[in-house]
Structures are given as C-alpha cells and as structure tokens.
C-alpha positions as CSV (number, residue, x, y, z in Angstrom):
1,M,4.2,0.0,-18.3
2,P,2.1,-1.7,-15.6
3,Q,0.9,0.5,-13.1
4,E,2.6,0.2,-9.7
5,N,0.4,-0.9,-6.6
6,G,1.0,-0.7,-2.8
7,Y,1.7,-4.5,-2.2
8,K,4.6,-4.1,-4.7
9,A,6.1,-0.6,-3.8
10,L,6.0,-2.0,-0.3
11,L,8.5,-5.4,-1.3
12,N,11.0,-2.9,-3.4
13,F,11.3,-0.6,-0.5
14,E,11.6,-3.3,2.0
15,H,14.4,-4.5,-0.4
16,E,15.9,-1.5,-0.7
17,L,16.1,-0.7,3.2
18,G,17.7,-4.0,3.9
19,D,20.2,-3.9,0.8
20,P,23.7,-3.0,2.5
21,S,24.7,-1.4,-1.1
22,K,22.0,1.1,-0.7
23,S,23.3,4.6,0.6
24,R,21.8,5.9,3.9
25,A,19.7,8.7,1.9
26,Q,18.4,5.5,-0.2
27,K,17.7,3.7,3.2
28,A,15.9,6.7,4.8
29,N,13.7,7.4,1.4
30,A,12.8,3.5,1.8
31,L,12.0,3.8,5.4
32,K,9.9,6.6,4.7
33,F,8.0,4.9,2.1
34,I,7.4,1.9,3.8
35,V,5.8,3.9,6.8
36,H,3.5,5.9,4.3
37,I,2.5,2.6,2.1
38,I,2.0,0.3,5.5
39,G,-0.2,2.9,6.8
40,D,-2.0,3.4,3.4
41,L,-2.8,-0.5,3.3
42,H,-4.5,-0.3,6.9
43,Q,-6.7,2.9,5.4
44,P,-9.8,0.7,4.1
45,M,-10.7,3.4,1.1
46,H,-6.7,2.8,0.1
47,V,-8.1,-0.7,-0.8
48,S,-11.2,-0.4,-2.5
49,H,-13.0,0.7,-6.1
50,A,-10.6,2.0,-8.6
51,E,-13.4,3.4,-10.6
52,D,-14.5,6.1,-7.7
53,K,-10.9,6.5,-6.8
54,G,-11.0,5.2,-3.2
55,G,-14.1,6.9,-2.5
56,N,-13.3,10.3,-3.6
57,T,-16.2,10.6,-5.8
58,I,-18.6,9.2,-3.1
59,P,-20.0,12.3,-1.6
60,I,-21.4,12.4,1.7
61,I,-22.3,14.9,4.3
62,H,-20.8,14.4,7.6
63,N,-21.9,16.3,10.4
64,G,-23.4,18.5,8.2
65,Y,-20.3,19.4,5.9
66,N,-20.0,18.2,2.5
67,E,-17.0,15.4,2.1
68,N,-16.3,12.3,0.4
69,L,-15.9,8.8,1.6
70,H,-12.4,8.6,0.9
71,S,-11.5,12.1,3.0
72,L,-13.6,10.9,6.2
73,W,-11.6,8.0,6.7
74,D,-8.3,9.5,5.6
75,E,-8.5,12.3,8.0
76,G,-12.1,13.5,9.3
77,I,-12.7,10.7,11.9
78,I,-9.1,11.2,13.2
79,D,-9.5,15.0,12.8
80,H,-13.1,14.6,14.6
81,Q,-11.2,12.8,17.5
82,G,-8.9,16.3,18.0
83,F,-5.8,13.7,19.3
84,S,-2.3,14.7,19.1
85,Y,-0.4,12.2,17.8
86,K,1.0,11.6,21.0
87,K,-2.2,11.1,22.9
88,M,-3.4,8.7,19.4
89,A,-0.4,6.4,19.9
90,T,-1.0,6.1,23.9
91,E,-4.9,5.9,23.5
92,Y,-4.5,3.1,20.6
93,D,-1.9,0.9,22.6
94,N,-4.1,-2.0,23.4
95,A,-3.3,-4.6,21.8
96,T,-2.0,-7.7,23.7
97,P,1.1,-9.7,23.5
98,A,-0.7,-12.7,21.6
99,E,-2.6,-9.8,19.2
100,I,0.9,-8.1,18.4
101,E,2.4,-11.6,17.4
102,K,-0.4,-12.6,15.1
103,W,-0.6,-9.3,13.5
104,Q,3.1,-9.2,12.9
105,K,2.7,-12.8,11.3
106,D,0.0,-12.0,8.9
107,T,1.0,-11.4,5.4
108,V,0.2,-8.3,3.5
109,M,-2.7,-10.1,1.6
110,V,-4.2,-10.4,5.0
111,W,-4.0,-6.5,5.4
112,L,-5.3,-5.9,2.1
113,W,-8.3,-8.3,2.5
114,E,-8.9,-6.6,6.0
115,S,-9.0,-3.4,4.8
116,Y,-11.2,-4.3,1.6
117,Q,-13.8,-6.1,3.8
118,I,-14.2,-2.8,5.9
119,S,-14.2,-1.0,2.7
120,S,-16.9,-2.7,1.0
121,I,-19.0,-2.5,4.4
122,L,-18.7,1.4,3.9
123,Y,-19.4,1.4,0.7
124,E,-22.9,-0.1,1.5
125,E,-23.4,2.2,4.3
126,A,-22.9,5.5,2.0
127,A,-25.2,3.9,-0.6
128,Q,-27.9,3.7,1.9
129,D,-27.7,6.9,3.6
130,P,-24.9,9.4,2.5
131,N,-25.9,11.6,5.9
132,F,-23.1,10.7,8.8
133,T,-23.8,12.1,11.8
134,E,-22.3,11.6,15.1
135,E,-23.6,8.3,15.6
136,Y,-21.4,7.2,12.4
137,Y,-18.2,8.5,14.4
138,R,-19.2,6.8,17.4
139,Q,-19.7,3.6,15.8
140,H,-16.7,3.6,13.3
141,L,-14.3,5.3,15.5
142,P,-13.4,1.6,16.9
143,I,-12.6,0.5,13.6
144,L,-10.4,3.3,12.8
145,E,-8.3,3.2,16.0
146,K,-7.8,-0.8,15.4
147,R,-6.5,0.0,11.9
148,I,-4.2,2.2,13.0
149,E,-2.9,0.4,15.9
150,K,-2.6,-2.9,13.4
151,G,-0.8,-0.6,10.9
152,G,1.7,1.0,13.6
153,I,2.1,-3.0,14.8
154,R,2.8,-4.3,11.7
155,L,5.0,-1.4,10.6
156,A,7.3,-2.0,13.6
157,G,7.2,-5.8,12.7
158,V,8.7,-5.2,9.1
159,I,11.4,-2.8,10.3
160,N,12.4,-5.0,13.2
161,S,12.5,-7.9,10.5
162,I,14.4,-5.9,8.3
163,L,16.8,-4.5,10.8
164,D,17.4,-8.0,12.0
165,K,18.9,-9.4,8.8
166,Q,21.4,-6.8,8.7
C-alpha cells in the first residue's frame, strides 16, 4: 500500500470538509487535520529528507542542550521566544494585503518548495557546525515567523475557499 503524504492527505481532508454528505463530526475531524497538515507543510523540516526522518537523526547542540534539527524547528526556536499563542499571533501579523492575496493564491506545491529550500539551507548549516548559539536563534527567528505567518494566512484562505463553496 502506498504511503500517504501531506499533499494528498490535505486534498482528501479539504474534499471531506466541503462535502455536504459528511457529518458534523467528520467535518470537524477534517478541519483538525487541515490545520495540522498546513502547519506541517510550512515547517521546513517536515518537507526535507526522509532518510533522516526530517532531521530527527541530525544531532545538534542549541545553547548548550542536546537536540536534533527537527525538534529545534518544531518547537525549540518557538519555545525560546517565550510568546503565548495570542502574543505570537499579534507579533507575527505583519503581512500586507498584497502579500495575503499572493500567499493565498500560491499552490501547495509552492508551499512545499519554499519549505524544502529552507530545509536545504538548514541541513548545510548543521553539517558545517552543529553547535547552534543564541546568534543562530536571532538569525533564524525571522524565517520561522514568516513560515508561521504564511501558514496561518494560507490556512485561512483554504478554509474560506471551502466554506465559500457551500
């Protein structure tokens, strides 16, 4: 049986959310997965190398703590910032109307390509020096913030598009 991927799963859950024959519970479940998958597709290490499980087997040291590249990008940089979700939403809300329009028109393949390009750079950096300092955090936080902002805006676009058809 072929392995499911995020792109295919997203399309399936989008269809399910928009399907009038689906129950409220099925639609709620589809919406939860849409939120999760779109978030994952914007996290660069979720769109990287399968052989190292998206950076999970790439050891790094971040500010003196043993981690792996995947966990640093999944939560380490976000946690280091110390924002609540509400504060994060306020602080990351910087997109112009033109950016919102463009980002919501981008295809899922564009999202994937963006994440893959970033992950390629992150792998190169980890290979050069696996000891990540406060400077790494400061340099990479804007990338993380932009990925979260784009993911949220694109999520809103996907949900609006599905609901507008009903």
